[in-house]
N, CA, C and O atoms as a Tinker XYZ file with bonds, in Angstrom:
   200  protein
     1  N     58.434000   13.962000   22.334000    73     2
     2  CA    57.664000   14.800000   23.654000    64     1     3
     3  C     58.772000   14.106000   24.731000    63     2     4     5
     4  O     59.367000   13.031000   24.672000    81     3
     5  N     58.790000   15.190000   25.744000    73     3     6
     6  CA    59.036000   15.179000   26.975000    64     5     7
     7  C     58.014000   13.818000   28.139000    63     6     8     9
     8  O     56.889000   13.357000   27.945000    81     7
     9  N     58.892000   13.570000   29.157000    73     7    10
    10  CA    58.326000   12.901000   29.950000    64     9    11
    11  C     57.698000   13.677000   30.903000    63    10    12    13
    12  O     58.242000   14.673000   31.382000    81    11
    13  N     56.209000   13.168000   31.326000    73    11    14
    14  CA    55.808000   14.227000   32.746000    64    13    15
    15  C     56.488000   13.780000   34.009000    63    14    16    17
    16  O     56.557000   14.669000   34.857000    81    15
    17  N     56.875000   12.918000   34.258000    73    15    18
    18  CA    57.438000   12.616000   35.303000    64    17    19
    19  C     59.298000   12.256000   35.924000    63    18    20    21
    20  O     60.438000   12.686000   35.754000    81    19
    21  N     58.835000   11.589000   36.410000    73    19    22
    22  CA    60.600000   11.201000   37.333000    64    21    23
    23  C     61.086000    9.931000   36.397000    63    22    24    25
    24  O     60.610000    8.829000   36.121000    81    23
    25  N     62.276000   10.656000   36.055000    73    23    26
    26  CA    63.222000    8.895000   34.341000    64    25    27
    27  C     64.315000    8.230000   35.582000    63    26    28    29
    28  O     64.769000    9.016000   36.413000    81    27
    29  N     64.580000    7.199000   35.625000    73    27    30
    30  CA    65.593000    7.246000   35.907000    64    29    31
    31  C     66.732000    6.162000   34.666000    63    30    32    33
    32  O     66.260000    5.555000   33.705000    81    31
    33  N     67.716000    6.169000   34.911000    73    31    34
    34  CA    68.560000    5.789000   34.048000    64    33    35
    35  C     69.529000    4.215000   34.844000    63    34    36    37
    36  O     70.393000    4.239000   35.721000    81    35
    37  N     69.072000    3.284000   34.273000    73    35    38
    38  CA    69.342000    2.118000   35.292000    64    37    39
    39  C     70.280000    1.420000   34.260000    63    38    40    41
    40  O     70.235000    1.635000   33.049000    81    39
    41  N     71.066000    0.630000   34.831000    73    39    42
    42  CA    72.703000   -0.260000   33.981000    64    41    43
    43  C     72.307000   -1.735000   34.423000    63    42    44    45
    44  O     71.601000   -2.032000   35.387000    81    43
    45  N     72.862000   -2.525000   33.590000    73    43    46
    46  CA    72.631000   -4.031000   33.876000    64    45    47
    47  C     74.058000   -4.459000   34.661000    63    46    48    49
    48  O     74.904000   -4.040000   33.872000    81    47
    49  N     74.659000   -4.965000   35.598000    73    47    50
    50  CA    75.489000   -4.937000   36.161000    64    49    51
    51  C     76.390000   -6.356000   35.061000    63    50    52    53
    52  O     77.410000   -6.189000   34.391000    81    51
    53  N     75.481000   -7.823000   35.230000    73    51    54
    54  CA    75.317000   -8.500000   33.781000    64    53    55
    55  C     76.382000   -8.194000   32.633000    63    54    56    57
    56  O     77.491000   -8.727000   32.581000    81    55
    57  N     76.004000   -7.475000   31.928000    73    55    58
    58  CA    76.381000   -8.107000   29.965000    64    57    59
    59  C     76.359000   -5.979000   29.592000    63    58    60    61
    60  O     76.679000   -5.455000   28.525000    81    59
    61  N     75.936000   -5.330000   30.730000    73    59    62
    62  CA    76.579000   -3.199000   30.685000    64    61    63
    63  C     75.751000   -2.939000   29.738000    63    62    64    65
    64  O     76.229000   -2.178000   28.896000    81    63
    65  N     74.103000   -3.459000   29.438000    73    63    66
    66  CA    73.484000   -2.787000   29.014000    64    65    67
    67  C     72.538000   -1.823000   30.037000    63    66    68    69
    68  O     72.396000   -1.995000   31.248000    81    67
    69  N     71.898000   -0.699000   29.154000    73    67    70
    70  CA    71.433000    0.916000   30.192000    64    69    71
    71  C     70.160000    1.004000   29.477000    63    70    72    73
    72  O     69.879000    0.482000   28.399000    81    71
    73  N     69.464000    1.701000   30.190000    73    71    74
    74  CA    67.906000    1.231000   29.532000    64    73    75
    75  C     67.942000    3.037000   30.908000    63    74    76    77
    76  O     68.630000    3.261000   31.904000    81    75
    77  N     66.614000    4.050000   30.055000    73    75    78
    78  CA    66.678000    4.498000   30.724000    64    77    79
    79  C     64.484000    4.246000   30.623000    63    78    80    81
    80  O     63.843000    4.104000   29.581000    81    79
    81  N     63.910000    4.278000   32.075000    73    79    82
    82  CA    63.024000    3.729000   32.796000    64    81    83
    83  C     61.993000    4.688000   33.875000    63    82    84    85
    84  O     62.409000    4.970000   34.999000    81    83
    85  N     60.384000    5.221000   33.319000    73    83    86
    86  CA    59.899000    5.371000   34.070000    64    85    87
    87  C     59.827000    5.465000   35.878000    63    86    88    89
    88  O     58.986000    4.947000   36.613000    81    87
    89  N     60.884000    6.215000   36.212000    73    87    90
    90  CA    60.881000    6.023000   38.102000    64    89    91
    91  C     59.503000    5.664000   38.517000    63    90    92    93
    92  O     59.662000    4.623000   39.155000    81    91
    93  N     58.184000    5.962000   38.507000    73    91    94
    94  CA    57.776000    5.839000   39.603000    64    93    95
    95  C     57.205000    4.326000   39.300000    63    94    96    97
    96  O     56.737000    3.596000   40.174000    81    95
    97  N     57.319000    4.001000   37.985000    73    95    98
    98  CA    56.721000    2.293000   37.843000    64    97    99
    99  C     58.159000    1.507000   38.167000    63    98   100   101
   100  O     58.328000    0.295000   38.296000    81    99
   101  N     58.922000    2.343000   38.237000    73    99   102
   102  CA    60.077000    0.617000   38.916000    64   101   103
   103  C     60.746000    0.953000   39.999000    63   102   104   105
   104  O     61.744000    0.396000   40.455000    81   103
   105  N     60.241000    1.777000   40.363000    73   103   106
   106  CA    60.806000    1.900000   42.216000    64   105   107
   107  C     60.383000    0.607000   42.767000    63   106   108   109
   108  O     59.457000   -0.128000   42.424000    81   107
   109  N     61.078000    0.511000   43.503000    73   107   110
   110  CA    61.082000   -1.041000   44.610000    64   109   111
   111  C     60.662000   -2.253000   43.452000    63   110   112   113
   112  O     59.719000   -3.008000   43.691000    81   111
   113  N     61.504000   -2.368000   42.098000    73   111   114
   114  CA    61.180000   -3.782000   41.108000    64   113   115
   115  C     62.645000   -4.162000   40.905000    63   114   116   117
   116  O     63.673000   -3.490000   40.825000    81   115
   117  N     62.367000   -5.580000   40.846000    73   115   118
   118  CA    63.848000   -5.559000   40.206000    64   117   119
   119  C     63.134000   -5.835000   38.667000    63   118   120   121
   120  O     62.309000   -6.552000   38.100000    81   119
   121  N     63.638000   -5.242000   38.545000    73   119   122
   122  CA    63.389000   -5.125000   36.886000    64   121   123
   123  C     64.692000   -5.720000   35.596000    63   122   124   125
   124  O     65.786000   -5.432000   35.112000    81   123
   125  N     63.803000   -6.525000   35.557000    73   123   126
   126  CA    65.294000   -7.847000   34.653000    64   125   127
   127  C     65.466000   -7.027000   33.200000    63   126   128   129
   128  O     64.767000   -6.317000   32.477000    81   127
   129  N     67.009000   -7.632000   33.224000    73   127   130
   130  CA    67.669000   -6.866000   31.852000    64   129   131
   131  C     67.010000   -7.524000   30.741000    63   130   132   133
   132  O     66.874000   -8.748000   30.761000    81   131
   133  N     66.468000   -6.624000   29.499000    73   131   134
   134  CA    66.411000   -7.308000   28.584000    64   133   135
   135  C     67.466000   -8.007000   27.277000    63   134   136   137
   136  O     67.153000   -8.423000   26.162000    81   135
   137  N     68.850000   -7.920000   27.984000    73   135   138
   138  CA    69.470000   -8.642000   27.050000    64   137   139
   139  C     69.857000  -10.235000   27.677000    63   138   140   141
   140  O     70.181000  -11.172000   26.947000    81   139
   141  N     69.728000  -10.330000   29.437000    73   139   142
   142  CA    70.638000  -11.517000   29.706000    64   141   143
   143  C     69.940000  -11.780000   31.275000    63   142   144   145
   144  O     70.176000  -12.601000   32.161000    81   143
   145  N     68.888000  -10.563000   31.125000    73   143   146
   146  CA    67.389000  -11.583000   32.159000    64   145   147
   147  C     67.872000  -11.069000   33.931000    63   146   148   149
   148  O     67.141000  -11.159000   34.918000    81   147
   149  N     69.320000  -10.533000   33.889000    73   147   150
   150  CA    69.716000   -9.940000   36.041000    64   149   151
   151  C     69.312000   -8.653000   36.213000    63   150   152   153
   152  O     69.283000   -7.652000   35.496000    81   151
   153  N     69.047000   -8.878000   37.179000    73   151   154
   154  CA    68.304000   -7.998000   37.633000    64   153   155
   155  C     68.899000   -6.431000   37.035000    63   154   156   157
   156  O     70.113000   -6.372000   36.839000    81   155
   157  N     67.800000   -4.794000   36.658000    73   155   158
   158  CA    68.982000   -3.500000   36.023000    64   157   159
   159  C     68.836000   -2.760000   37.699000    63   158   160   161
   160  O     67.909000   -2.905000   38.496000    81   159
   161  N     70.249000   -1.857000   37.872000    73   159   162
   162  CA    70.324000   -1.401000   39.111000    64   161   163
   163  C     70.034000   -0.091000   37.778000    63   162   164   165
   164  O     70.172000   -0.050000   36.555000    81   163
   165  N     69.464000    1.077000   39.107000    73   163   166
   166  CA    69.224000    2.315000   38.910000    64   165   167
   167  C     70.503000    3.538000   39.013000    63   166   168   169
   168  O     71.056000    3.804000   40.080000    81   167
   169  N     70.672000    3.870000   38.359000    73   167   170
   170  CA    72.339000    4.044000   38.492000    64   169   171
   171  C     72.670000    6.063000   38.714000    63   170   172   173
   172  O     73.689000    6.707000   38.961000    81   171
   173  N     70.827000    6.560000   38.396000    73   171   174
   174  CA    70.422000    8.404000   38.508000    64   173   175
   175  C     69.528000    8.826000   38.160000    63   174   176   177
   176  O     69.553000    9.010000   36.944000    81   175
   177  N     68.937000    9.017000   38.475000    73   175   178
   178  CA    67.409000    9.505000   38.253000    64   177   179
   179  C     67.290000   11.517000   37.811000    63   178   180   181
   180  O     68.226000   12.237000   38.158000    81   179
   181  N     66.261000   12.023000   37.185000    73   179   182
   182  CA    66.259000   13.620000   37.310000    64   181   183
   183  C     64.618000   13.529000   37.129000    63   182   184   185
   184  O     64.039000   12.450000   37.003000    81   183
   185  N     64.028000   14.657000   37.133000    73   183   186
   186  CA    62.478000   15.248000   37.234000    64   185   187
   187  C     63.198000   16.132000   35.617000    63   186   188   189
   188  O     64.249000   16.610000   35.189000    81   187
   189  N     61.772000   15.893000   35.222000    73   187   190
   190  CA    61.093000   16.958000   33.366000    64   189   191
   191  C     61.364000   18.010000   34.440000    63   190   192   193
   192  O     60.940000   18.029000   35.595000    81   191
   193  N     62.496000   19.248000   33.554000    73   191   194
   194  CA    62.377000   19.998000   33.516000    64   193   195
   195  C     61.074000   20.644000   33.532000    63   194   196   197
   196  O     60.177000   20.097000   32.891000    81   195
   197  N     60.727000   22.145000   34.409000    73   195   198
   198  CA    59.573000   22.769000   34.507000    64   197   199
   199  C     59.321000   23.476000   33.475000    63   198   200
   200  O     58.276000   24.124000   33.411000    81   199
């Protein structure tokens, strides 16, 4: 099933891990990397197709 909200693709500068996260829940929040605990940075985001 496709998400009904904006999605953000985030990456960790510390270890290179990437993750697809819900943009509205992570906006303005430092999300820790699950592998090394450094903060993940938003690389890009997109809206669900209409």
